[in-house]
TORKOL-4160 file (C-alpha; in steps of 0.2 Angstrom, whole numbers, padded with zeros to 4 digits, m for minus):
163
<pt num="1" X="0086" Y="0065" Z="0203"/>
<pt num="2" X="0089" Y="0050" Z="0216"/>
<pt num="3" X="0087" Y="0032" Z="0212"/>
<pt num="4" X="0072" Y="0032" Z="0224"/>
<pt num="5" X="0064" Y="0046" Z="0214"/>
<pt num="6" X="0067" Y="0037" Z="0197"/>
<pt num="7" X="0059" Y="0022" Z="0205"/>
<pt num="8" X="0044" Y="0031" Z="0211"/>
<pt num="9" X="0042" Y="0040" Z="0195"/>
<pt num="10" X="0043" Y="0023" Z="0185"/>
<pt num="11" X="0030" Y="0015" Z="0197"/>
<pt num="12" X="0018" Y="0029" Z="0193"/>
<pt num="13" X="0022" Y="0027" Z="0174"/>
<pt num="14" X="0018" Y="0009" Z="0175"/>
<pt num="15" X="0000" Y="0013" Z="0179"/>
<pt num="16" X="m0003" Y="m0002" Z="0191"/>
<pt num="17" X="0005" Y="m0015" Z="0180"/>
<pt num="18" X="0012" Y="m0027" Z="0193"/>
<pt num="19" X="0020" Y="m0037" Z="0179"/>
<pt num="20" X="0030" Y="m0023" Z="0173"/>
<pt num="21" X="0034" Y="m0016" Z="0191"/>
<pt num="22" X="0039" Y="m0033" Z="0198"/>
<pt num="23" X="0050" Y="m0036" Z="0183"/>
<pt num="24" X="0060" Y="m0020" Z="0184"/>
<pt num="25" X="0061" Y="m0021" Z="0203"/>
<pt num="26" X="0069" Y="m0038" Z="0201"/>
<pt num="27" X="0081" Y="m0032" Z="0188"/>
<pt num="28" X="0085" Y="m0017" Z="0198"/>
<pt num="29" X="0088" Y="m0028" Z="0214"/>
<pt num="30" X="0100" Y="m0040" Z="0205"/>
<pt num="31" X="0109" Y="m0025" Z="0195"/>
<pt num="32" X="0111" Y="m0015" Z="0211"/>
<pt num="33" X="0119" Y="m0030" Z="0221"/>
<pt num="34" X="0130" Y="m0036" Z="0206"/>
<pt num="35" X="0136" Y="m0018" Z="0205"/>
<pt num="36" X="0140" Y="m0018" Z="0223"/>
<pt num="37" X="0148" Y="m0035" Z="0222"/>
<pt num="38" X="0159" Y="m0028" Z="0207"/>
<pt num="39" X="0164" Y="m0012" Z="0217"/>
<pt num="40" X="0157" Y="0000" Z="0205"/>
<pt num="41" X="0161" Y="0019" Z="0208"/>
<pt num="42" X="0146" Y="0029" Z="0214"/>
<pt num="43" X="0142" Y="0037" Z="0197"/>
<pt num="44" X="0143" Y="0021" Z="0187"/>
<pt num="45" X="0132" Y="0012" Z="0201"/>
<pt num="46" X="0119" Y="0026" Z="0200"/>
<pt num="47" X="0119" Y="0025" Z="0181"/>
<pt num="48" X="0117" Y="0006" Z="0182"/>
<pt num="49" X="0103" Y="0007" Z="0194"/>
<pt num="50" X="0093" Y="0020" Z="0185"/>
<pt num="51" X="0095" Y="0010" Z="0168"/>
<pt num="52" X="0089" Y="m0005" Z="0177"/>
<pt num="53" X="0073" Y="0004" Z="0183"/>
<pt num="54" X="0068" Y="0011" Z="0166"/>
<pt num="55" X="0076" Y="m0003" Z="0155"/>
<pt num="56" X="0059" Y="m0009" Z="0149"/>
<pt num="57" X="0050" Y="0008" Z="0147"/>
<pt num="58" X="0044" Y="0004" Z="0130"/>
<pt num="59" X="0036" Y="m0013" Z="0134"/>
<pt num="60" X="0018" Y="m0007" Z="0138"/>
<pt num="61" X="0016" Y="0002" Z="0122"/>
<pt num="62" X="0024" Y="m0012" Z="0112"/>
<pt num="63" X="0012" Y="m0025" Z="0119"/>
<pt num="64" X="m0002" Y="m0013" Z="0116"/>
<pt num="65" X="0003" Y="m0011" Z="0098"/>
<pt num="66" X="0010" Y="m0028" Z="0093"/>
<pt num="67" X="0004" Y="m0040" Z="0107"/>
<pt num="68" X="0022" Y="m0043" Z="0113"/>
<pt num="69" X="0037" Y="m0033" Z="0117"/>
<pt num="70" X="0051" Y="m0041" Z="0107"/>
<pt num="71" X="0069" Y="m0036" Z="0114"/>
<pt num="72" X="0075" Y="m0029" Z="0097"/>
<pt num="73" X="0060" Y="m0018" Z="0095"/>
<pt num="74" X="0062" Y="m0012" Z="0113"/>
<pt num="75" X="0079" Y="m0006" Z="0109"/>
<pt num="76" X="0073" Y="0003" Z="0093"/>
<pt num="77" X="0059" Y="0013" Z="0101"/>
<pt num="78" X="0065" Y="0017" Z="0118"/>
<pt num="79" X="0075" Y="0032" Z="0116"/>
<pt num="80" X="0061" Y="0045" Z="0114"/>
<pt num="81" X="0053" Y="0037" Z="0129"/>
<pt num="82" X="0068" Y="0038" Z="0140"/>
<pt num="83" X="0071" Y="0057" Z="0134"/>
<pt num="84" X="0053" Y="0061" Z="0139"/>
<pt num="85" X="0054" Y="0052" Z="0155"/>
<pt num="86" X="0069" Y="0062" Z="0161"/>
<pt num="87" X="0065" Y="0079" Z="0152"/>
<pt num="88" X="0060" Y="0088" Z="0168"/>
<pt num="89" X="0073" Y="0081" Z="0179"/>
<pt num="90" X="0090" Y="0086" Z="0185"/>
<pt num="91" X="0099" Y="0070" Z="0178"/>
<pt num="92" X="0115" Y="0076" Z="0169"/>
<pt num="93" X="0116" Y="0075" Z="0150"/>
<pt num="94" X="0130" Y="0062" Z="0151"/>
<pt num="95" X="0121" Y="0051" Z="0163"/>
<pt num="96" X="0105" Y="0052" Z="0152"/>
<pt num="97" X="0115" Y="0048" Z="0137"/>
<pt num="98" X="0123" Y="0033" Z="0145"/>
<pt num="99" X="0106" Y="0027" Z="0151"/>
<pt num="100" X="0098" Y="0029" Z="0134"/>
<pt num="101" X="0113" Y="0020" Z="0126"/>
<pt num="102" X="0111" Y="0005" Z="0138"/>
<pt num="103" X="0092" Y="0004" Z="0136"/>
<pt num="104" X="0095" Y="0004" Z="0117"/>
<pt num="105" X="0107" Y="m0011" Z="0119"/>
<pt num="106" X="0100" Y="m0021" Z="0133"/>
<pt num="107" X="0096" Y="m0036" Z="0122"/>
<pt num="108" X="0112" Y="m0035" Z="0112"/>
<pt num="109" X="0125" Y="m0047" Z="0118"/>
<pt num="110" X="0140" Y="m0042" Z="0108"/>
<pt num="111" X="0152" Y="m0028" Z="0109"/>
<pt num="112" X="0147" Y="m0024" Z="0127"/>
<pt num="113" X="0155" Y="m0007" Z="0130"/>
<pt num="114" X="0156" Y="m0006" Z="0149"/>
<pt num="115" X="0153" Y="m0014" Z="0166"/>
<pt num="116" X="0137" Y="m0005" Z="0168"/>
<pt num="117" X="0129" Y="m0012" Z="0152"/>
<pt num="118" X="0137" Y="m0029" Z="0156"/>
<pt num="119" X="0128" Y="m0030" Z="0173"/>
<pt num="120" X="0112" Y="m0024" Z="0166"/>
<pt num="121" X="0112" Y="m0038" Z="0153"/>
<pt num="122" X="0116" Y="m0051" Z="0167"/>
<pt num="123" X="0103" Y="m0044" Z="0179"/>
<pt num="124" X="0089" Y="m0044" Z="0165"/>
<pt num="125" X="0094" Y="m0061" Z="0160"/>
<pt num="126" X="0093" Y="m0068" Z="0178"/>
<pt num="127" X="0075" Y="m0062" Z="0179"/>
<pt num="128" X="0070" Y="m0067" Z="0161"/>
<pt num="129" X="0077" Y="m0084" Z="0163"/>
<pt num="130" X="0066" Y="m0087" Z="0178"/>
<pt num="131" X="0050" Y="m0078" Z="0171"/>
<pt num="132" X="0052" Y="m0087" Z="0154"/>
<pt num="133" X="0057" Y="m0104" Z="0162"/>
<pt num="134" X="0072" Y="m0106" Z="0151"/>
<pt num="135" X="0080" Y="m0123" Z="0150"/>
<pt num="136" X="0096" Y="m0127" Z="0158"/>
<pt num="137" X="0105" Y="m0128" Z="0142"/>
<pt num="138" X="0100" Y="m0110" Z="0137"/>
<pt num="139" X="0106" Y="m0104" Z="0154"/>
<pt num="140" X="0123" Y="m0113" Z="0153"/>
<pt num="141" X="0126" Y="m0106" Z="0136"/>
<pt num="142" X="0122" Y="m0088" Z="0141"/>
<pt num="143" X="0134" Y="m0090" Z="0156"/>
<pt num="144" X="0148" Y="m0096" Z="0144"/>
<pt num="145" X="0145" Y="m0083" Z="0131"/>
<pt num="146" X="0139" Y="m0068" Z="0139"/>
<pt num="147" X="0141" Y="m0067" Z="0158"/>
<pt num="148" X="0158" Y="m0059" Z="0163"/>
<pt num="149" X="0156" Y="m0053" Z="0181"/>
<pt num="150" X="0161" Y="m0064" Z="0195"/>
<pt num="151" X="0145" Y="m0059" Z="0205"/>
<pt num="152" X="0133" Y="m0062" Z="0191"/>
<pt num="153" X="0141" Y="m0079" Z="0188"/>
<pt num="154" X="0139" Y="m0084" Z="0206"/>
<pt num="155" X="0121" Y="m0078" Z="0206"/>
<pt num="156" X="0117" Y="m0087" Z="0190"/>
<pt num="157" X="0124" Y="m0103" Z="0197"/>
<pt num="158" X="0116" Y="m0101" Z="0214"/>
<pt num="159" X="0099" Y="m0098" Z="0206"/>
<pt num="160" X="0098" Y="m0111" Z="0192"/>
<pt num="161" X="0109" Y="m0125" Z="0199"/>
<pt num="162" X="0094" Y="m0136" Z="0201"/>
<pt num="163" X="0088" Y="m0135" Z="0183"/>
């Protein structure tokens, strides 16, 4: 399954929710470009991009059930949705396992176990910081404590230097 095919499938799964579609498109765009800037190998890059597209797969059902999509709750409930989303595809078991793991940890900012997850966290934060209108102090703290990639740090500084 190509990244483009995952993208199209996720757009269909989003059932016209521009909020969700626009969010994952922005996260995917940042993740893709940070990955390219950090010179990821092809397999890691593809895994990252797929994870970025499906990272919030549980949000619509969580908002319907609880009125919000808390990050920790997303991590807890996403795995069966990820497995179902990819069940009739040719994505390898190892890639599916990694994507599943990344989604189950994309709001956990400790013990980050790979450059792909690091970049996903950074890309999601770039989008969330804007969408949530985070204050400069919160952004600077995140940069100090979580951001590790040179590309992600450059993006963060460029995007939020005026705040």
